[in-house]
N, C-alpha and C positions, 0 to 999 in steps of 0.2 A: 613475573607470573610464568607459570609453565604454559608453553605453547598449545598443549591438548585443551587447557581450560580456555585460552582464549578462542578456540572452535566451539567447545561445548555451550559456553553461555550463549551467543548467539543463534547457534543451531537448535537451542530449546523452543525457540519461536516458531519452528515448522515443523510440525508433528510428521511430516511426511519422511524425513530423515533419521533413519535409524543409528543406533551407536555405531554399527558396522559401517553404514554411509559415511560418518562421519571420521571413521579410522582411515576410510579410503581417502576423503579429502584432505587430512592431515598428511598422511603420507605422501600425496601427489605434490601437496604445497612444501614439504620438507624437499622432495626430490628437485623442484623448480626453484627454491631459494638458494641460490648458488652460492651468496655471500653469507648465509647463515645468520642473518640480521632479523630474521621472524618477520620480515615484512617482504613484499615482491613489488620490485622497481619495474620501469617501464620495459627495460630488456628483458627480465624476467617473465613479465605477462606476455610479451611477444613470443618468447620461446614456448609459452603453453599455448597461446593462440594456434602457432605452426603445429606443436604436437596433436592440437584437437583438428588440424586440417582446416582453421579458420584464417580469414584474412587478418593479417597483424600488420598492417600498415600503420603507421605513427598517428595519424588522426584516429583510427579506431582505438589504438591503444590510448590515448588520451582520453579519448570519450568514455571508455571503460573504466579507467583511474577516476574520472569526475563522478561517473554513475556511483561507485561503491567506496569513495574515500570519505567515510564519516567523520573523520578527525581532521581532514583538511591536511595531512600529512604529505600527500602525493604520491 
């Protein structure tokens, strides 16, 4: 499936996100998806947290993955 569609479907649940918000999310996702896998692994999430100026310790990354990993893929 097209990566854009993967973002649009779940985002429809959140009326506060405009199409331009989703476009920004997708652009940032693509920038940090270094291996082009259309998923974010722990290393890529750590890079995002660092970019955001947040703690990116391994426990924090594991906790975030656990919180949002709806399909159990890690």
